[in-house]
One Martini backbone bead per residue (centre of mass of N, CA, C, O) as a GRO file, in nm:
protein
  229
    1MET     BB    1  -4.617  -3.138   5.208
    2THR     BB    2  -4.622  -3.390   5.420
    3GLY     BB    3  -4.885  -3.564   5.529
    4ALA     BB    4  -5.160  -3.401   5.399
    5SER     BB    5  -5.437  -3.581   5.439
    6ARG     BB    6  -5.391  -3.546   5.762
    7GLY     BB    7  -5.393  -3.389   6.039
    8ILE     BB    8  -5.129  -3.194   6.062
    9GLY     BB    9  -5.079  -3.174   5.757
   10ARG     BB   10  -5.353  -3.058   5.684
   11ALA     BB   11  -5.343  -2.807   5.867
   12VAL     BB   12  -5.092  -2.682   5.733
   13ALA     BB   13  -5.195  -2.662   5.445
   14LEU     BB   14  -5.430  -2.469   5.514
   15ALA     BB   15  -5.251  -2.245   5.635
   16LEU     BB   16  -5.089  -2.187   5.381
   17GLY     BB   17  -5.329  -2.105   5.209
   18ARG     BB   18  -5.420  -1.863   5.388
   19ALA     BB   19  -5.118  -1.734   5.330
   20ARG     BB   20  -5.065  -1.761   5.017
   21VAL     BB   21  -4.932  -2.047   4.961
   22HIS     BB   22  -4.796  -2.236   4.748
   23THR     BB   23  -4.907  -2.591   4.746
   24ALA     BB   24  -4.766  -2.904   4.806
   25VAL     BB   25  -4.930  -3.217   4.835
   26LEU     BB   26  -4.833  -3.515   5.025
   27ALA     BB   27  -4.936  -3.861   4.966
   28ARG     BB   28  -5.096  -4.186   4.946
   29SER     BB   29  -5.392  -4.060   4.943
   30ARG     BB   30  -5.580  -3.948   4.695
   31PRO     BB   31  -5.863  -3.856   4.791
   32ALA     BB   32  -5.767  -3.688   5.039
   33LEU     BB   33  -5.565  -3.509   4.885
   34GLU     BB   34  -5.766  -3.376   4.684
   35GLU     BB   35  -5.937  -3.244   4.904
   36VAL     BB   36  -5.718  -3.062   5.019
   37ALA     BB   37  -5.653  -2.914   4.755
   38ARG     BB   38  -5.936  -2.787   4.725
   39GLN     BB   39  -5.912  -2.619   4.994
   40VAL     BB   40  -5.651  -2.456   4.913
   41GLN     BB   41  -5.765  -2.364   4.658
   42THR     BB   42  -5.746  -2.058   4.472
   43ASP     BB   43  -5.714  -1.782   4.285
   44ALA     BB   44  -5.426  -1.724   4.459
   45VAL     BB   45  -5.389  -2.047   4.499
   46LYS     BB   46  -5.185  -2.316   4.466
   47ALA     BB   47  -5.255  -2.676   4.425
   48LEU     BB   48  -5.043  -2.976   4.457
   49PRO     BB   49  -5.104  -3.302   4.402
   50ILE     BB   50  -4.902  -3.580   4.544
   51VAL     BB   51  -4.845  -3.912   4.488
   52ALA     BB   52  -4.652  -4.057   4.760
   53ASP     BB   53  -4.372  -4.242   4.893
   54VAL     BB   54  -4.122  -4.153   5.115
   55ARG     BB   55  -3.958  -4.435   5.096
   56HIS     BB   56  -3.928  -4.364   4.785
   57GLU     BB   57  -3.692  -4.221   4.598
   58ASP     BB   58  -3.823  -4.187   4.317
   59GLU     BB   59  -4.079  -4.038   4.423
   60VAL     BB   60  -3.938  -3.798   4.556
   61LYS     BB   61  -3.783  -3.692   4.315
   62ARG     BB   62  -4.032  -3.644   4.140
   63ALA     BB   63  -4.181  -3.449   4.330
   64VAL     BB   64  -3.972  -3.222   4.333
   65GLU     BB   65  -3.966  -3.175   4.029
   66GLU     BB   66  -4.269  -3.100   4.009
   67VAL     BB   67  -4.271  -2.856   4.190
   68VAL     BB   68  -4.067  -2.684   4.032
   69ALA     BB   69  -4.216  -2.696   3.755
   70ARG     BB   70  -4.512  -2.593   3.861
   71LEU     BB   71  -4.415  -2.356   4.091
   72GLY     BB   72  -4.082  -2.270   4.042
   73SER     BB   73  -4.035  -2.362   4.352
   74LEU     BB   74  -3.857  -2.444   4.676
   75ASP     BB   75  -3.894  -2.294   5.002
   76ILE     BB   76  -4.072  -2.521   5.155
   77LEU     BB   77  -4.040  -2.778   5.413
   78VAL     BB   78  -4.278  -3.018   5.546
   79ASN     BB   79  -4.225  -3.275   5.778
   80CYS     BB   80  -4.518  -3.505   5.847
   81ALA     BB   81  -4.476  -3.780   5.794
   82GLY     BB   82  -4.632  -4.061   5.974
   83LYS     BB   83  -4.570  -4.344   6.211
   84GLY     BB   84  -4.731  -4.558   6.429
   85TYR     BB   85  -4.633  -4.769   6.725
   86PHE     BB   86  -4.744  -5.041   6.939
   87GLY     BB   87  -4.496  -5.229   7.131
   88TRP     BB   88  -4.312  -5.472   7.213
   89VAL     BB   89  -4.008  -5.563   7.118
   90HIS     BB   90  -4.054  -5.887   7.119
   91GLU     BB   91  -4.331  -5.822   6.928
   92THR     BB   92  -4.182  -5.688   6.697
   93GLU     BB   93  -4.190  -5.659   6.376
   94THR     BB   94  -3.985  -5.594   6.120
   95ALA     BB   95  -4.197  -5.454   5.941
   96ASP     BB   96  -4.280  -5.241   6.151
   97TRP     BB   97  -4.006  -5.114   6.194
   98ASP     BB   98  -3.955  -5.036   5.895
   99GLU     BB   99  -4.201  -4.850   5.862
  100VAL     BB  100  -4.142  -4.641   6.079
  101LEU     BB  101  -3.850  -4.570   5.986
  102GLY     BB  102  -3.923  -4.514   5.690
  103VAL     BB  103  -4.114  -4.273   5.732
  104ASN     BB  104  -3.984  -4.097   5.976
  105LEU     BB  105  -3.671  -4.106   5.853
  106ARG     BB  106  -3.618  -4.177   5.560
  107GLY     BB  107  -3.831  -3.988   5.438
  108LEU     BB  108  -3.715  -3.729   5.557
  109PHE     BB  109  -3.442  -3.750   5.422
  110LEU     BB  110  -3.531  -3.757   5.124
  111CYS     BB  111  -3.686  -3.490   5.117
  112THR     BB  112  -3.451  -3.318   5.212
  113ARG     BB  113  -3.238  -3.380   5.003
  114TYR     BB  114  -3.399  -3.283   4.742
  115ALA     BB  115  -3.473  -3.002   4.847
  116LEU     BB  116  -3.183  -2.902   4.918
  117ILE     BB  117  -3.060  -2.886   4.643
  118HIS     BB  118  -3.239  -2.647   4.560
  119MET     BB  119  -3.188  -2.449   4.795
  120LEU     BB  120  -2.873  -2.425   4.767
  121SER     BB  121  -2.878  -2.306   4.476
  122ARG     BB  122  -3.036  -2.037   4.615
  123GLN     BB  123  -2.982  -1.972   4.917
  124ARG     BB  124  -3.280  -2.085   5.013
  125GLY     BB  125  -3.482  -2.180   5.299
  126GLN     BB  126  -3.726  -2.406   5.465
  127ILE     BB  127  -3.730  -2.641   5.746
  128VAL     BB  128  -3.984  -2.858   5.883
  129ASN     BB  129  -3.975  -3.074   6.167
  130LEU     BB  130  -4.180  -3.333   6.283
  131ALA     BB  131  -4.167  -3.453   6.581
  132SER     BB  132  -4.123  -3.526   6.936
  133VAL     BB  133  -4.121  -3.600   7.267
  134ALA     BB  134  -4.024  -3.896   7.173
  135GLY     BB  135  -3.731  -3.749   7.095
  136LEU     BB  136  -3.660  -3.685   7.426
  137GLN     BB  137  -3.850  -3.921   7.540
  138ALA     BB  138  -3.914  -4.223   7.667
  139TYR     BB  139  -4.140  -4.506   7.589
  140GLY     BB  140  -4.326  -4.758   7.639
  141LYS     BB  141  -4.419  -4.943   7.365
  142SER     BB  142  -4.216  -4.725   7.163
  143ALA     BB  143  -3.938  -4.785   7.023
  144ALA     BB  144  -3.974  -4.721   6.724
  145TYR     BB  145  -4.079  -4.434   6.753
  146CYS     BB  146  -3.851  -4.320   6.926
  147ALA     BB  147  -3.619  -4.381   6.733
  148SER     BB  148  -3.726  -4.200   6.504
  149LYS     BB  149  -3.742  -3.927   6.671
  150PHE     BB  150  -3.453  -3.915   6.766
  151GLY     BB  151  -3.349  -3.906   6.476
  152VAL     BB  152  -3.480  -3.639   6.392
  153VAL     BB  153  -3.340  -3.460   6.599
  154GLY     BB  154  -3.046  -3.526   6.518
  155PHE     BB  155  -3.070  -3.456   6.219
  156SER     BB  156  -3.158  -3.159   6.255
  157ARG     BB  157  -2.906  -3.060   6.404
  158ALA     BB  158  -2.701  -3.133   6.186
  159LEU     BB  159  -2.829  -2.978   5.952
  160ALA     BB  160  -2.818  -2.694   6.074
  161LEU     BB  161  -2.505  -2.683   6.072
  162GLU     BB  162  -2.464  -2.719   5.760
  163VAL     BB  163  -2.679  -2.460   5.664
  164LYS     BB  164  -2.655  -2.182   5.828
  165LYS     BB  165  -2.448  -2.048   5.587
  166ARG     BB  166  -2.671  -2.123   5.323
  167GLY     BB  167  -2.985  -2.006   5.365
  168VAL     BB  168  -3.090  -2.238   5.567
  169ARG     BB  169  -3.365  -2.332   5.764
  170VAL     BB  170  -3.404  -2.524   6.075
  171HIS     BB  171  -3.698  -2.672   6.213
  172THR     BB  172  -3.818  -2.802   6.535
  173ILE     BB  173  -4.108  -2.993   6.632
  174CYS     BB  174  -4.231  -3.103   6.970
  175PRO     BB  175  -4.498  -3.270   7.032
  176GLY     BB  176  -4.736  -3.379   7.195
  177ALA     BB  177  -5.037  -3.472   7.227
  178VAL     BB  178  -5.237  -3.541   6.935
  179ASP     BB  179  -5.549  -3.527   6.772
  180THR     BB  180  -5.527  -3.825   6.604
  181GLY     BB  181  -5.503  -4.134   6.440
  182PHE     BB  182  -5.264  -4.246   6.610
  183TRP     BB  183  -5.463  -4.351   6.861
  184GLU     BB  184  -5.628  -4.599   6.743
  185SER     BB  185  -5.380  -4.817   6.834
  186SER     BB  186  -5.402  -4.764   7.131
  187PRO     BB  187  -5.417  -4.943   7.434
  188SER     BB  188  -5.479  -4.691   7.641
  189ARG     BB  189  -5.693  -4.484   7.570
  190PRO     BB  190  -5.681  -4.183   7.575
  191ASP     BB  191  -5.772  -3.855   7.641
  192ARG     BB  192  -5.843  -3.659   7.363
  193SER     BB  193  -5.961  -3.391   7.494
  194GLN     BB  194  -5.649  -3.318   7.611
  195MET     BB  195  -5.538  -3.257   7.344
  196LEU     BB  196  -5.394  -3.142   7.094
  197LEU     BB  197  -5.429  -2.962   6.800
  198PRO     BB  198  -5.351  -2.945   6.475
  199GLU     BB  199  -5.397  -2.632   6.455
  200GLU     BB  200  -5.183  -2.560   6.672
  201ILE     BB  201  -4.939  -2.667   6.515
  202ALA     BB  202  -4.981  -2.495   6.264
  203GLU     BB  203  -4.935  -2.227   6.407
  204LEU     BB  204  -4.638  -2.282   6.477
  205VAL     BB  205  -4.534  -2.317   6.194
  206MET     BB  206  -4.607  -2.028   6.100
  207GLU     BB  207  -4.430  -1.882   6.306
  208VAL     BB  208  -4.149  -1.990   6.217
  209LEU     BB  209  -4.177  -1.900   5.917
  210SER     BB  210  -4.227  -1.579   6.002
  211PHE     BB  211  -3.960  -1.537   6.112
  212SER     BB  212  -3.742  -1.234   6.078
  213GLY     BB  213  -3.498  -1.301   6.206
  214ARG     BB  214  -3.170  -1.427   6.234
  215GLY     BB  215  -3.270  -1.660   6.360
  216VAL     BB  216  -3.355  -1.993   6.491
  217VAL     BB  217  -3.601  -2.238   6.545
  218SER     BB  218  -3.462  -2.521   6.640
  219GLN     BB  219  -3.657  -2.581   6.909
  220MET     BB  220  -3.994  -2.699   6.979
  221VAL     BB  221  -4.196  -2.736   7.275
  222VAL     BB  222  -4.525  -2.901   7.310
  223ASN     BB  223  -4.758  -2.961   7.556
  224SER     BB  224  -4.991  -3.145   7.695
  225PRO     BB  225  -5.193  -3.207   7.965
  226LEU     BB  226  -5.100  -3.512   7.975
  227GLY     BB  227  -4.768  -3.541   7.935
  228VAL     BB  228  -4.772  -3.691   7.658
  229TYR     BB  229  -4.738  -3.818   7.326
   0.00000   0.00000   0.00000
């Protein structure tokens, strides 16, 4: 579970814990991550906090190895680590572009790659990628974010084709506006009371993971009343 220290990632981690799924929670912030792990952990559920930056390949590789060693296997990967940025293209610094694409797309690729190696060896596993409606429709002053989320959607579709006959399911969820810290840097200051809740997205994640049919929930779109991402 990446991006587990807050927002949607935290909500999904707690939902996994309630479902009695042993859960490794990964993020860059140790204090917040350890607090989430304490909330997930019960007598019946193990919670493994791992501090790592998904942009760094060596840290991702180490994290996956630790999950397998400590929890016995890696059956589910939820890619939720994300970075938002608002700004005109001509005013976007290269460092900001690199950070958004690094977290949202490179990080998702790295986590998927190393988790997938383990899943394919066992011919079983599920991957849930949290994309966005901004990966289906473009918005002004959000080129970096849209580019990263369009990339996530395309990557997820290609990955699903690669692994569909190898025991691994790939699900993509594209939420509209969700009430998280993402909006703290937004110049538009939208009405957050009308946004989706992180817990609602976590509920959708649990639904696709529990789907027992032969098919795959390849892409799910859920919009907020605001109608924007």
